[in-house]
Each structure stands twice: as C-alpha cells, then as structure tokens.
PDB file with one MODEL, atoms N, CA, C and O in Angstrom:
MODEL        1
ATOM      1  N   MET A   1     -11.999 -52.706   9.209  1.00  0.00           N
ATOM      2  CA  MET A   1     -10.839 -52.942  10.023  1.00  0.00           C
ATOM      3  C   MET A   1      -9.732 -51.970   9.662  1.00  0.00           C
ATOM      4  O   MET A   1      -9.610 -51.558   8.509  1.00  0.00           O
ATOM      5  N   SER A   2      -8.947 -51.614  10.622  1.00  0.00           N
ATOM      6  CA  SER A   2      -7.843 -50.696  10.425  1.00  0.00           C
ATOM      7  C   SER A   2      -6.667 -51.388   9.747  1.00  0.00           C
ATOM      8  O   SER A   2      -6.442 -52.582   9.940  1.00  0.00           O
ATOM      9  N   ASP A   3      -5.919 -50.624   8.950  1.00  0.00           N
ATOM     10  CA  ASP A   3      -4.714 -51.150   8.325  1.00  0.00           C
ATOM     11  C   ASP A   3      -3.513 -51.055   9.262  1.00  0.00           C
ATOM     12  O   ASP A   3      -2.449 -51.594   8.958  1.00  0.00           O
ATOM     13  N   VAL A   4      -3.671 -50.379  10.390  1.00  0.00           N
ATOM     14  CA  VAL A   4      -2.583 -50.195  11.346  1.00  0.00           C
ATOM     15  C   VAL A   4      -2.606 -51.334  12.353  1.00  0.00           C
ATOM     16  O   VAL A   4      -3.615 -51.573  13.017  1.00  0.00           O
ATOM     17  N   ALA A   5      -1.482 -52.033  12.459  1.00  0.00           N
ATOM     18  CA  ALA A   5      -1.382 -53.147  13.409  1.00  0.00           C
ATOM     19  C   ALA A   5      -1.126 -52.612  14.818  1.00  0.00           C
ATOM     20  O   ALA A   5      -0.476 -51.583  15.003  1.00  0.00           O
ATOM     21  N   ASN A   6      -1.645 -53.327  15.787  1.00  0.00           N
ATOM     22  CA  ASN A   6      -1.447 -53.021  17.193  1.00  0.00           C
ATOM     23  C   ASN A   6      -0.684 -54.161  17.824  1.00  0.00           C
ATOM     24  O   ASN A   6      -0.741 -55.292  17.342  1.00  0.00           O
ATOM     25  N   GLY A   7       0.029 -53.878  18.896  1.00  0.00           N
ATOM     26  CA  GLY A   7       0.755 -54.925  19.598  1.00  0.00           C
ATOM     27  C   GLY A   7       0.553 -54.821  21.094  1.00  0.00           C
ATOM     28  O   GLY A   7       0.448 -53.723  21.641  1.00  0.00           O
ATOM     29  N   SER A   8       0.500 -55.968  21.756  1.00  0.00           N
ATOM     30  CA  SER A   8       0.368 -56.028  23.207  1.00  0.00           C
ATOM     31  C   SER A   8       1.189 -57.194  23.724  1.00  0.00           C
ATOM     32  O   SER A   8       1.397 -58.180  23.017  1.00  0.00           O
ATOM     33  N   VAL A   9       1.658 -57.078  24.968  1.00  0.00           N
ATOM     34  CA  VAL A   9       2.447 -58.123  25.603  1.00  0.00           C
ATOM     35  C   VAL A   9       1.684 -58.636  26.819  1.00  0.00           C
ATOM     36  O   VAL A   9       1.159 -57.849  27.607  1.00  0.00           O
ATOM     37  N   TYR A  10       1.623 -59.972  26.970  1.00  0.00           N
ATOM     38  CA  TYR A  10       0.868 -60.607  28.051  1.00  0.00           C
ATOM     39  C   TYR A  10       1.712 -61.639  28.774  1.00  0.00           C
ATOM     40  O   TYR A  10       2.402 -62.441  28.144  1.00  0.00           O
ATOM     41  N   SER A  11       1.655 -61.616  30.103  1.00  0.00           N
ATOM     42  CA  SER A  11       2.241 -62.687  30.913  1.00  0.00           C
ATOM     43  C   SER A  11       1.153 -63.317  31.772  1.00  0.00           C
ATOM     44  O   SER A  11       1.428 -64.177  32.609  1.00  0.00           O
ATOM     45  N   ALA A  12      -0.084 -62.880  31.556  1.00  0.00           N
ATOM     46  CA  ALA A  12      -1.266 -63.439  32.217  1.00  0.00           C
ATOM     47  C   ALA A  12      -2.424 -63.387  31.222  1.00  0.00           C
ATOM     48  O   ALA A  12      -2.351 -62.675  30.220  1.00  0.00           O
ATOM     49  N   ASP A  13      -3.493 -64.138  31.496  1.00  0.00           N
ATOM     50  CA  ASP A  13      -4.656 -64.177  30.619  1.00  0.00           C
ATOM     51  C   ASP A  13      -5.246 -62.780  30.431  1.00  0.00           C
ATOM     52  O   ASP A  13      -5.200 -61.954  31.343  1.00  0.00           O
ATOM     53  N   GLY A  14      -5.802 -62.520  29.240  1.00  0.00           N
ATOM     54  CA  GLY A  14      -6.442 -61.235  29.034  1.00  0.00           C
ATOM     55  C   GLY A  14      -7.028 -61.070  27.656  1.00  0.00           C
ATOM     56  O   GLY A  14      -6.723 -61.833  26.740  1.00  0.00           O
ATOM     57  N   THR A  15      -7.880 -60.058  27.516  1.00  0.00           N
ATOM     58  CA  THR A  15      -8.488 -59.719  26.240  1.00  0.00           C
ATOM     59  C   THR A  15      -7.506 -58.887  25.433  1.00  0.00           C
ATOM     60  O   THR A  15      -7.064 -57.828  25.879  1.00  0.00           O
ATOM     61  N   VAL A  16      -7.170 -59.367  24.254  1.00  0.00           N
ATOM     62  CA  VAL A  16      -6.268 -58.656  23.355  1.00  0.00           C
ATOM     63  C   VAL A  16      -7.043 -57.550  22.650  1.00  0.00           C
ATOM     64  O   VAL A  16      -6.579 -56.413  22.562  1.00  0.00           O
ATOM     65  N   LYS A  17      -8.221 -57.890  22.151  1.00  0.00           N
ATOM     66  CA  LYS A  17      -9.094 -56.929  21.471  1.00  0.00           C
ATOM     67  C   LYS A  17     -10.523 -57.294  21.799  1.00  0.00           C
ATOM     68  O   LYS A  17     -10.900 -58.459  21.676  1.00  0.00           O
ATOM     69  N   GLY A  18     -11.332 -56.330  22.215  1.00  0.00           N
ATOM     70  CA  GLY A  18     -12.695 -56.571  22.654  1.00  0.00           C
ATOM     71  C   GLY A  18     -13.720 -56.658  21.540  1.00  0.00           C
ATOM     72  O   GLY A  18     -14.922 -56.617  21.803  1.00  0.00           O
ATOM     73  N   SER A  19     -13.271 -56.775  20.315  1.00  0.00           N
ATOM     74  CA  SER A  19     -14.162 -56.919  19.165  1.00  0.00           C
ATOM     75  C   SER A  19     -13.474 -57.828  18.140  1.00  0.00           C
ATOM     76  O   SER A  19     -12.346 -58.275  18.350  1.00  0.00           O
ATOM     77  N   ALA A  20     -14.171 -58.093  17.028  1.00  0.00           N
ATOM     78  CA  ALA A  20     -13.606 -58.952  15.990  1.00  0.00           C
ATOM     79  C   ALA A  20     -12.248 -58.426  15.538  1.00  0.00           C
ATOM     80  O   ALA A  20     -12.011 -57.218  15.528  1.00  0.00           O
ATOM     81  N   GLY A  21     -11.363 -59.342  15.167  1.00  0.00           N
ATOM     82  CA  GLY A  21     -10.036 -58.920  14.736  1.00  0.00           C
ATOM     83  C   GLY A  21      -9.262 -60.064  14.104  1.00  0.00           C
ATOM     84  O   GLY A  21      -9.777 -61.166  13.919  1.00  0.00           O
ATOM     85  N   VAL A  22      -8.014 -59.770  13.781  1.00  0.00           N
ATOM     86  CA  VAL A  22      -7.135 -60.732  13.130  1.00  0.00           C
ATOM     87  C   VAL A  22      -5.788 -60.716  13.837  1.00  0.00           C
ATOM     88  O   VAL A  22      -5.208 -59.650  14.043  1.00  0.00           O
ATOM     89  N   VAL A  23      -5.281 -61.898  14.214  1.00  0.00           N
ATOM     90  CA  VAL A  23      -3.936 -62.020  14.769  1.00  0.00           C
ATOM     91  C   VAL A  23      -2.987 -62.309  13.609  1.00  0.00           C
ATOM     92  O   VAL A  23      -3.216 -63.223  12.818  1.00  0.00           O
ATOM     93  N   HIS A  24      -1.921 -61.518  13.520  1.00  0.00           N
ATOM     94  CA  HIS A  24      -0.956 -61.660  12.430  1.00  0.00           C
ATOM     95  C   HIS A  24       0.321 -62.353  12.874  1.00  0.00           C
ATOM     96  O   HIS A  24       0.933 -63.088  12.099  1.00  0.00           O
ATOM     97  N   MET A  25       0.730 -62.120  14.130  1.00  0.00           N
ATOM     98  CA  MET A  25       1.994 -62.677  14.580  1.00  0.00           C
ATOM     99  C   MET A  25       2.017 -62.777  16.102  1.00  0.00           C
ATOM    100  O   MET A  25       1.415 -61.963  16.803  1.00  0.00           O
ATOM    101  N   LEU A  26       2.725 -63.791  16.597  1.00  0.00           N
ATOM    102  CA  LEU A  26       2.977 -63.960  18.024  1.00  0.00           C
ATOM    103  C   LEU A  26       4.464 -64.141  18.242  1.00  0.00           C
ATOM    104  O   LEU A  26       5.148 -64.732  17.406  1.00  0.00           O
ATOM    105  N   GLU A  27       4.970 -63.641  19.350  1.00  0.00           N
ATOM    106  CA  GLU A  27       6.292 -64.017  19.825  1.00  0.00           C
ATOM    107  C   GLU A  27       6.092 -64.613  21.203  1.00  0.00           C
ATOM    108  O   GLU A  27       5.531 -63.971  22.090  1.00  0.00           O
ATOM    109  N   ILE A  28       6.550 -65.842  21.381  1.00  0.00           N
ATOM    110  CA  ILE A  28       6.387 -66.539  22.652  1.00  0.00           C
ATOM    111  C   ILE A  28       7.754 -66.624  23.327  1.00  0.00           C
ATOM    112  O   ILE A  28       8.710 -67.147  22.754  1.00  0.00           O
ATOM    113  N   ILE A  29       7.832 -66.103  24.552  1.00  0.00           N
ATOM    114  CA  ILE A  29       9.069 -66.098  25.329  1.00  0.00           C
ATOM    115  C   ILE A  29       8.888 -67.037  26.515  1.00  0.00           C
ATOM    116  O   ILE A  29       8.066 -66.772  27.392  1.00  0.00           O
ATOM    117  N   PRO A  30       9.651 -68.139  26.553  1.00  0.00           N
ATOM    118  CA  PRO A  30       9.490 -69.129  27.626  1.00  0.00           C
ATOM    119  C   PRO A  30       9.801 -68.557  29.005  1.00  0.00           C
ATOM    120  O   PRO A  30      10.521 -67.567  29.138  1.00  0.00           O
ATOM    121  N   ASN A  31       9.247 -69.196  30.015  1.00  0.00           N
ATOM    122  CA  ASN A  31       9.487 -68.848  31.403  1.00  0.00           C
ATOM    123  C   ASN A  31      10.279 -69.990  32.035  1.00  0.00           C
ATOM    124  O   ASN A  31      10.973 -70.719  31.326  1.00  0.00           O
ATOM    125  N   SER A  32      10.191 -70.155  33.321  1.00  0.00           N
ATOM    126  CA  SER A  32      10.982 -71.174  34.025  1.00  0.00           C
ATOM    127  C   SER A  32      10.424 -72.584  33.901  1.00  0.00           C
ATOM    128  O   SER A  32      11.106 -73.548  34.249  1.00  0.00           O
ATOM    129  N   ALA A  33       9.207 -72.721  33.415  1.00  0.00           N
ATOM    130  CA  ALA A  33       8.578 -74.037  33.299  1.00  0.00           C
ATOM    131  C   ALA A  33       7.932 -74.173  31.921  1.00  0.00           C
ATOM    132  O   ALA A  33       7.775 -73.190  31.197  1.00  0.00           O
ATOM    133  N   ILE A  34       7.565 -75.385  31.576  1.00  0.00           N
ATOM    134  CA  ILE A  34       6.836 -75.608  30.326  1.00  0.00           C
ATOM    135  C   ILE A  34       5.475 -74.926  30.448  1.00  0.00           C
ATOM    136  O   ILE A  34       4.783 -75.082  31.453  1.00  0.00           O
ATOM    137  N   GLY A  35       5.099 -74.173  29.421  1.00  0.00           N
ATOM    138  CA  GLY A  35       3.853 -73.424  29.475  1.00  0.00           C
ATOM    139  C   GLY A  35       3.014 -73.615  28.228  1.00  0.00           C
ATOM    140  O   GLY A  35       3.341 -74.425  27.360  1.00  0.00           O
ATOM    141  N   THR A  36       1.919 -72.854  28.148  1.00  0.00           N
ATOM    142  CA  THR A  36       1.029 -72.902  26.992  1.00  0.00           C
ATOM    143  C   THR A  36       0.537 -71.504  26.634  1.00  0.00           C
ATOM    144  O   THR A  36       0.477 -70.604  27.472  1.00  0.00           O
ATOM    145  N   VAL A  37       0.191 -71.357  25.367  1.00  0.00           N
ATOM    146  CA  VAL A  37      -0.486 -70.164  24.864  1.00  0.00           C
ATOM    147  C   VAL A  37      -1.705 -70.659  24.106  1.00  0.00           C
ATOM    148  O   VAL A  37      -1.589 -71.506  23.221  1.00  0.00           O
ATOM    149  N   ILE A  38      -2.871 -70.133  24.451  1.00  0.00           N
ATOM    150  CA  ILE A  38      -4.118 -70.478  23.762  1.00  0.00           C
ATOM    151  C   ILE A  38      -4.775 -69.182  23.318  1.00  0.00           C
ATOM    152  O   ILE A  38      -4.943 -68.261  24.117  1.00  0.00           O
ATOM    153  N   LEU A  39      -5.149 -69.109  22.047  1.00  0.00           N
ATOM    154  CA  LEU A  39      -5.926 -67.984  21.536  1.00  0.00           C
ATOM    155  C   LEU A  39      -7.381 -68.429  21.440  1.00  0.00           C
ATOM    156  O   LEU A  39      -7.683 -69.481  20.877  1.00  0.00           O
ATOM    157  N   ARG A  40      -8.281 -67.617  21.997  1.00  0.00           N
ATOM    158  CA  ARG A  40      -9.703 -67.952  22.017  1.00  0.00           C
ATOM    159  C   ARG A  40     -10.538 -66.842  21.375  1.00  0.00           C
ATOM    160  O   ARG A  40     -10.179 -65.665  21.424  1.00  0.00           O
ATOM    161  N   ASP A  41     -11.647 -67.240  20.780  1.00  0.00           N
ATOM    162  CA  ASP A  41     -12.623 -66.320  20.210  1.00  0.00           C
ATOM    163  C   ASP A  41     -13.861 -66.392  21.091  1.00  0.00           C
ATOM    164  O   ASP A  41     -14.550 -67.411  21.114  1.00  0.00           O
ATOM    165  N   GLY A  42     -14.148 -65.307  21.819  1.00  0.00           N
ATOM    166  CA  GLY A  42     -15.324 -65.295  22.688  1.00  0.00           C
ATOM    167  C   GLY A  42     -14.991 -65.286  24.168  1.00  0.00           C
ATOM    168  O   GLY A  42     -15.796 -65.751  24.975  1.00  0.00           O
ATOM    169  N   GLY A  43     -13.838 -64.775  24.545  1.00  0.00           N
ATOM    170  CA  GLY A  43     -13.486 -64.655  25.950  1.00  0.00           C
ATOM    171  C   GLY A  43     -12.828 -65.900  26.514  1.00  0.00           C
ATOM    172  O   GLY A  43     -12.437 -66.804  25.775  1.00  0.00           O
ATOM    173  N   SER A  44     -12.712 -65.932  27.838  1.00  0.00           N
ATOM    174  CA  SER A  44     -11.970 -66.999  28.516  1.00  0.00           C
ATOM    175  C   SER A  44     -12.569 -68.386  28.328  1.00  0.00           C
ATOM    176  O   SER A  44     -11.847 -69.380  28.411  1.00  0.00           O
ATOM    177  N   ALA A  45     -13.860 -68.476  28.077  1.00  0.00           N
ATOM    178  CA  ALA A  45     -14.507 -69.773  27.838  1.00  0.00           C
ATOM    179  C   ALA A  45     -14.865 -69.953  26.364  1.00  0.00           C
ATOM    180  O   ALA A  45     -15.613 -70.863  26.005  1.00  0.00           O
ATOM    181  N   GLY A  46     -14.324 -69.079  25.516  1.00  0.00           N
ATOM    182  CA  GLY A  46     -14.660 -69.104  24.098  1.00  0.00           C
ATOM    183  C   GLY A  46     -14.012 -70.246  23.331  1.00  0.00           C
ATOM    184  O   GLY A  46     -13.316 -71.086  23.902  1.00  0.00           O
ATOM    185  N   THR A  47     -14.253 -70.258  22.044  1.00  0.00           N
ATOM    186  CA  THR A  47     -13.743 -71.289  21.152  1.00  0.00           C
ATOM    187  C   THR A  47     -12.230 -71.190  21.025  1.00  0.00           C
ATOM    188  O   THR A  47     -11.695 -70.119  20.740  1.00  0.00           O
ATOM    189  N   GLN A  48     -11.547 -72.299  21.237  1.00  0.00           N
ATOM    190  CA  GLN A  48     -10.099 -72.338  21.069  1.00  0.00           C
ATOM    191  C   GLN A  48      -9.771 -72.301  19.576  1.00  0.00           C
ATOM    192  O   GLN A  48     -10.200 -73.170  18.818  1.00  0.00           O
ATOM    193  N   ARG A  49      -9.014 -71.296  19.166  1.00  0.00           N
ATOM    194  CA  ARG A  49      -8.650 -71.144  17.745  1.00  0.00           C
ATOM    195  C   ARG A  49      -7.227 -71.606  17.454  1.00  0.00           C
ATOM    196  O   ARG A  49      -6.912 -71.994  16.329  1.00  0.00           O
ATOM    197  N   TRP A  50      -6.348 -71.561  18.497  1.00  0.00           N
ATOM    198  CA  TRP A  50      -4.948 -71.934  18.288  1.00  0.00           C
ATOM    199  C   TRP A  50      -4.316 -72.217  19.645  1.00  0.00           C
ATOM    200  O   TRP A  50      -4.647 -71.571  20.639  1.00  0.00           O
ATOM    201  N   LYS A  51      -3.395 -73.197  19.678  1.00  0.00           N
ATOM    202  CA  LYS A  51      -2.732 -73.552  20.938  1.00  0.00           C
ATOM    203  C   LYS A  51      -1.305 -73.999  20.658  1.00  0.00           C
ATOM    204  O   LYS A  51      -1.037 -74.663  19.656  1.00  0.00           O
ATOM    205  N   ALA A  52      -0.388 -73.629  21.556  1.00  0.00           N
ATOM    206  CA  ALA A  52       0.998 -74.078  21.466  1.00  0.00           C
ATOM    207  C   ALA A  52       1.545 -74.314  22.856  1.00  0.00           C
ATOM    208  O   ALA A  52       1.177 -73.627  23.810  1.00  0.00           O
ATOM    209  N   GLN A  53       2.421 -75.285  22.960  1.00  0.00           N
ATOM    210  CA  GLN A  53       3.137 -75.546  24.208  1.00  0.00           C
ATOM    211  C   GLN A  53       4.514 -74.926  24.071  1.00  0.00           C
ATOM    212  O   GLN A  53       5.133 -74.996  23.010  1.00  0.00           O
ATOM    213  N   THR A  54       4.994 -74.318  25.153  1.00  0.00           N
ATOM    214  CA  THR A  54       6.320 -73.707  25.149  1.00  0.00           C
ATOM    215  C   THR A  54       7.303 -74.601  25.885  1.00  0.00           C
ATOM    216  O   THR A  54       6.917 -75.470  26.667  1.00  0.00           O
ATOM    217  N   GLY A  55       8.566 -74.370  25.621  1.00  0.00           N
ATOM    218  CA  GLY A  55       9.605 -75.055  26.368  1.00  0.00           C
ATOM    219  C   GLY A  55       9.918 -74.296  27.647  1.00  0.00           C
ATOM    220  O   GLY A  55       9.284 -73.285  27.949  1.00  0.00           O
ATOM    221  N   ALA A  56      10.880 -74.779  28.382  1.00  0.00           N
ATOM    222  CA  ALA A  56      11.308 -74.102  29.598  1.00  0.00           C
ATOM    223  C   ALA A  56      12.276 -72.969  29.249  1.00  0.00           C
ATOM    224  O   ALA A  56      12.505 -72.678  28.075  1.00  0.00           O
ATOM    225  N   ILE A  57      12.831 -72.345  30.262  1.00  0.00           N
ATOM    226  CA  ILE A  57      13.655 -71.147  30.117  1.00  0.00           C
ATOM    227  C   ILE A  57      14.822 -71.325  29.142  1.00  0.00           C
ATOM    228  O   ILE A  57      15.246 -70.349  28.525  1.00  0.00           O
ATOM    229  N   ASP A  58      15.346 -72.532  28.987  1.00  0.00           N
ATOM    230  CA  ASP A  58      16.500 -72.732  28.102  1.00  0.00           C
ATOM    231  C   ASP A  58      16.121 -72.742  26.619  1.00  0.00           C
ATOM    232  O   ASP A  58      17.004 -72.759  25.761  1.00  0.00           O
ATOM    233  N   GLU A  59      14.838 -72.733  26.308  1.00  0.00           N
ATOM    234  CA  GLU A  59      14.399 -72.670  24.914  1.00  0.00           C
ATOM    235  C   GLU A  59      14.355 -71.217  24.466  1.00  0.00           C
ATOM    236  O   GLU A  59      13.980 -70.330  25.232  1.00  0.00           O
ATOM    237  N   GLU A  60      14.741 -70.984  23.217  1.00  0.00           N
ATOM    238  CA  GLU A  60      14.685 -69.632  22.665  1.00  0.00           C
ATOM    239  C   GLU A  60      13.241 -69.224  22.403  1.00  0.00           C
ATOM    240  O   GLU A  60      12.346 -70.063  22.302  1.00  0.00           O
ATOM    241  N   SER A  61      13.038 -67.912  22.295  1.00  0.00           N
ATOM    242  CA  SER A  61      11.699 -67.438  21.957  1.00  0.00           C
ATOM    243  C   SER A  61      11.352 -67.882  20.539  1.00  0.00           C
ATOM    244  O   SER A  61      12.227 -68.121  19.707  1.00  0.00           O
ATOM    245  N   ARG A  62      10.029 -67.986  20.289  1.00  0.00           N
ATOM    246  CA  ARG A  62       9.529 -68.406  18.976  1.00  0.00           C
ATOM    247  C   ARG A  62       8.649 -67.311  18.404  1.00  0.00           C
ATOM    248  O   ARG A  62       7.883 -66.672  19.125  1.00  0.00           O
ATOM    249  N   VAL A  63       8.764 -67.104  17.114  1.00  0.00           N
ATOM    250  CA  VAL A  63       7.890 -66.174  16.399  1.00  0.00           C
ATOM    251  C   VAL A  63       7.021 -67.002  15.470  1.00  0.00           C
ATOM    252  O   VAL A  63       7.524 -67.787  14.666  1.00  0.00           O
ATOM    253  N   ILE A  64       5.719 -66.822  15.585  1.00  0.00           N
ATOM    254  CA  ILE A  64       4.749 -67.530  14.744  1.00  0.00           C
ATOM    255  C   ILE A  64       4.014 -66.479  13.923  1.00  0.00           C
ATOM    256  O   ILE A  64       3.464 -65.525  14.473  1.00  0.00           O
ATOM    257  N   THR A  65       4.006 -66.658  12.605  1.00  0.00           N
ATOM    258  CA  THR A  65       3.325 -65.735  11.709  1.00  0.00           C
ATOM    259  C   THR A  65       2.149 -66.457  11.066  1.00  0.00           C
ATOM    260  O   THR A  65       2.290 -67.579  10.581  1.00  0.00           O
ATOM    261  N   PHE A  66       0.992 -65.809  11.064  1.00  0.00           N
ATOM    262  CA  PHE A  66      -0.214 -66.369  10.451  1.00  0.00           C
ATOM    263  C   PHE A  66      -0.461 -65.631   9.130  1.00  0.00           C
ATOM    264  O   PHE A  66      -0.634 -64.412   9.112  1.00  0.00           O
ATOM    265  N   HIS A  67      -0.475 -66.377   8.039  1.00  0.00           N
ATOM    266  CA  HIS A  67      -0.754 -65.780   6.719  1.00  0.00           C
ATOM    267  C   HIS A  67      -2.037 -66.359   6.176  1.00  0.00           C
ATOM    268  O   HIS A  67      -2.110 -67.581   6.044  1.00  0.00           O
ATOM    269  N   PRO A  68      -3.042 -65.597   5.856  1.00  0.00           N
ATOM    270  CA  PRO A  68      -3.097 -64.146   5.834  1.00  0.00           C
ATOM    271  C   PRO A  68      -3.463 -63.547   7.185  1.00  0.00           C
ATOM    272  O   PRO A  68      -3.604 -62.329   7.299  1.00  0.00           O
ATOM    273  N   GLY A  69      -3.615 -64.356   8.183  1.00  0.00           N
ATOM    274  CA  GLY A  69      -3.988 -63.913   9.531  1.00  0.00           C
ATOM    275  C   GLY A  69      -5.012 -64.870  10.102  1.00  0.00           C
ATOM    276  O   GLY A  69      -5.755 -65.506   9.355  1.00  0.00           O
ATOM    277  N   LEU A  70      -5.058 -64.978  11.417  1.00  0.00           N
ATOM    278  CA  LEU A  70      -6.011 -65.845  12.112  1.00  0.00           C
ATOM    279  C   LEU A  70      -7.179 -64.982  12.565  1.00  0.00           C
ATOM    280  O   LEU A  70      -7.019 -64.144  13.452  1.00  0.00           O
ATOM    281  N   SER A  71      -8.363 -65.178  11.964  1.00  0.00           N
ATOM    282  CA  SER A  71      -9.523 -64.314  12.200  1.00  0.00           C
ATOM    283  C   SER A  71     -10.318 -64.730  13.428  1.00  0.00           C
ATOM    284  O   SER A  71     -10.463 -65.916  13.724  1.00  0.00           O
ATOM    285  N   PHE A  72     -10.833 -63.724  14.140  1.00  0.00           N
ATOM    286  CA  PHE A  72     -11.667 -63.909  15.315  1.00  0.00           C
ATOM    287  C   PHE A  72     -12.934 -63.089  15.114  1.00  0.00           C
ATOM    288  O   PHE A  72     -12.865 -61.891  14.840  1.00  0.00           O
ATOM    289  N   GLY A  73     -14.109 -63.741  15.252  1.00  0.00           N
ATOM    290  CA  GLY A  73     -15.374 -63.091  14.972  1.00  0.00           C
ATOM    291  C   GLY A  73     -15.962 -62.287  16.112  1.00  0.00           C
ATOM    292  O   GLY A  73     -16.706 -61.337  15.869  1.00  0.00           O
ATOM    293  N   THR A  74     -15.649 -62.639  17.350  1.00  0.00           N
ATOM    294  CA  THR A  74     -16.226 -61.962  18.514  1.00  0.00           C
ATOM    295  C   THR A  74     -15.214 -61.056  19.196  1.00  0.00           C
ATOM    296  O   THR A  74     -15.433 -59.850  19.313  1.00  0.00           O
ATOM    297  N   ASP A  75     -14.113 -61.632  19.643  1.00  0.00           N
ATOM    298  CA  ASP A  75     -13.024 -60.896  20.260  1.00  0.00           C
ATOM    299  C   ASP A  75     -11.774 -61.775  20.224  1.00  0.00           C
ATOM    300  O   ASP A  75     -11.833 -62.929  19.802  1.00  0.00           O
ATOM    301  N   ILE A  76     -10.649 -61.225  20.667  1.00  0.00           N
ATOM    302  CA  ILE A  76      -9.399 -61.986  20.729  1.00  0.00           C
ATOM    303  C   ILE A  76      -9.001 -62.069  22.193  1.00  0.00           C
ATOM    304  O   ILE A  76      -8.784 -61.050  22.848  1.00  0.00           O
ATOM    305  N   TYR A  77      -8.907 -63.294  22.701  1.00  0.00           N
ATOM    306  CA  TYR A  77      -8.542 -63.537  24.102  1.00  0.00           C
ATOM    307  C   TYR A  77      -7.327 -64.449  24.132  1.00  0.00           C
ATOM    308  O   TYR A  77      -7.264 -65.425  23.385  1.00  0.00           O
ATOM    309  N   VAL A  78      -6.365 -64.140  24.986  1.00  0.00           N
ATOM    310  CA  VAL A  78      -5.173 -64.977  25.112  1.00  0.00           C
ATOM    311  C   VAL A  78      -5.123 -65.593  26.511  1.00  0.00           C
ATOM    312  O   VAL A  78      -5.277 -64.901  27.518  1.00  0.00           O
ATOM    313  N   ASP A  79      -4.906 -66.900  26.547  1.00  0.00           N
ATOM    314  CA  ASP A  79      -4.764 -67.678  27.782  1.00  0.00           C
ATOM    315  C   ASP A  79      -3.282 -68.050  27.874  1.00  0.00           C
ATOM    316  O   ASP A  79      -2.787 -68.831  27.061  1.00  0.00           O
ATOM    317  N   VAL A  80      -2.578 -67.496  28.855  1.00  0.00           N
ATOM    318  CA  VAL A  80      -1.127 -67.633  28.967  1.00  0.00           C
ATOM    319  C   VAL A  80      -0.766 -68.354  30.262  1.00  0.00           C
ATOM    320  O   VAL A  80      -1.229 -67.975  31.338  1.00  0.00           O
ATOM    321  N   THR A  81       0.067 -69.399  30.156  1.00  0.00           N
ATOM    322  CA  THR A  81       0.552 -70.120  31.326  1.00  0.00           C
ATOM    323  C   THR A  81       2.071 -70.259  31.228  1.00  0.00           C
ATOM    324  O   THR A  81       2.579 -70.818  30.256  1.00  0.00           O
ATOM    325  N   ASP A  82       2.791 -69.761  32.218  1.00  0.00           N
ATOM    326  CA  ASP A  82       4.242 -69.910  32.336  1.00  0.00           C
ATOM    327  C   ASP A  82       5.029 -69.459  31.106  1.00  0.00           C
ATOM    328  O   ASP A  82       5.952 -70.144  30.667  1.00  0.00           O
ATOM    329  N   CYS A  83       4.657 -68.302  30.555  1.00  0.00           N
ATOM    330  CA  CYS A  83       5.420 -67.704  29.463  1.00  0.00           C
ATOM    331  C   CYS A  83       4.935 -66.263  29.284  1.00  0.00           C
ATOM    332  O   CYS A  83       4.006 -65.816  29.956  1.00  0.00           O
ATOM    333  N   THR A  84       5.577 -65.561  28.378  1.00  0.00           N
ATOM    334  CA  THR A  84       5.151 -64.225  27.982  1.00  0.00           C
ATOM    335  C   THR A  84       4.912 -64.269  26.482  1.00  0.00           C
ATOM    336  O   THR A  84       5.675 -64.895  25.746  1.00  0.00           O
ATOM    337  N   VAL A  85       3.863 -63.610  26.031  1.00  0.00           N
ATOM    338  CA  VAL A  85       3.531 -63.622  24.601  1.00  0.00           C
ATOM    339  C   VAL A  85       3.255 -62.195  24.137  1.00  0.00           C
ATOM    340  O   VAL A  85       2.547 -61.434  24.797  1.00  0.00           O
ATOM    341  N   SER A  86       3.826 -61.854  22.998  1.00  0.00           N
ATOM    342  CA  SER A  86       3.578 -60.590  22.338  1.00  0.00           C
ATOM    343  C   SER A  86       2.660 -60.880  21.152  1.00  0.00           C
ATOM    344  O   SER A  86       2.936 -61.782  20.361  1.00  0.00           O
ATOM    345  N   VAL A  87       1.566 -60.116  21.025  1.00  0.00           N
ATOM    346  CA  VAL A  87       0.553 -60.358  19.999  1.00  0.00           C
ATOM    347  C   VAL A  87       0.471 -59.149  19.081  1.00  0.00           C
ATOM    348  O   VAL A  87       0.281 -58.025  19.545  1.00  0.00           O
ATOM    349  N   LEU A  88       0.615 -59.376  17.771  1.00  0.00           N
ATOM    350  CA  LEU A  88       0.444 -58.329  16.763  1.00  0.00           C
ATOM    351  C   LEU A  88      -0.897 -58.588  16.079  1.00  0.00           C
ATOM    352  O   LEU A  88      -1.119 -59.673  15.541  1.00  0.00           O
ATOM    353  N   PHE A  89      -1.797 -57.590  16.098  1.00  0.00           N
ATOM    354  CA  PHE A  89      -3.166 -57.810  15.616  1.00  0.00           C
ATOM    355  C   PHE A  89      -3.730 -56.547  14.976  1.00  0.00           C
ATOM    356  O   PHE A  89      -3.210 -55.445  15.151  1.00  0.00           O
ATOM    357  N   THR A  90      -4.825 -56.751  14.220  1.00  0.00           N
ATOM    358  CA  THR A  90      -5.601 -55.623  13.700  1.00  0.00           C
ATOM    359  C   THR A  90      -7.045 -55.850  14.061  1.00  0.00           C
ATOM    360  O   THR A  90      -7.900 -55.029  13.729  1.00  0.00           O
TER     361      THR A  90
ENDMDL
END
C-alpha cells in the first residue's frame, strides 16, 4: 500500500477505490434533509463496514477519524444519501 493518502468528494454513490484499501478520515457535509453515509466492502451490494446518519442543513459538518484506519479487503464503496462526503484513503 502507498504511504500517500488520496482524497475524493462524493455527493452520489460511487467506488472510492477499486481495490483493497484503508479509510482514514471522512468529512460529512449535511444537505437539506436528513441523510446517510454507508461505507461498503465489495461494491454497492457489499458488506456494510460503517454507517452514519447526518442531520439537516442546519447541522455543522462532521469529521470522523479512524485510528489506525478502517480496512477494506476488496474495494471501498460509498453509499451517499442527502449529503456530501469527503473521503481520505490509502
């Protein structure tokens, strides 16, 4: 694995990394409605590894840090509903 972290921003579902990896940090920015962020290992129907519910637009953004990191064996997939999420990963 690389020592250089990568970052991506998502407002819709998508593959963060198409191979095994580690999520180190998320920033969740609420939208106009209550939403969710789900991290999956194995694509859109893969194993749910982490889930959070977001507040509505009046809630501040949240930063979540995983120590030493949340590992994914197949790939890293993010399922995003009514929010924007920034993912820092290796």
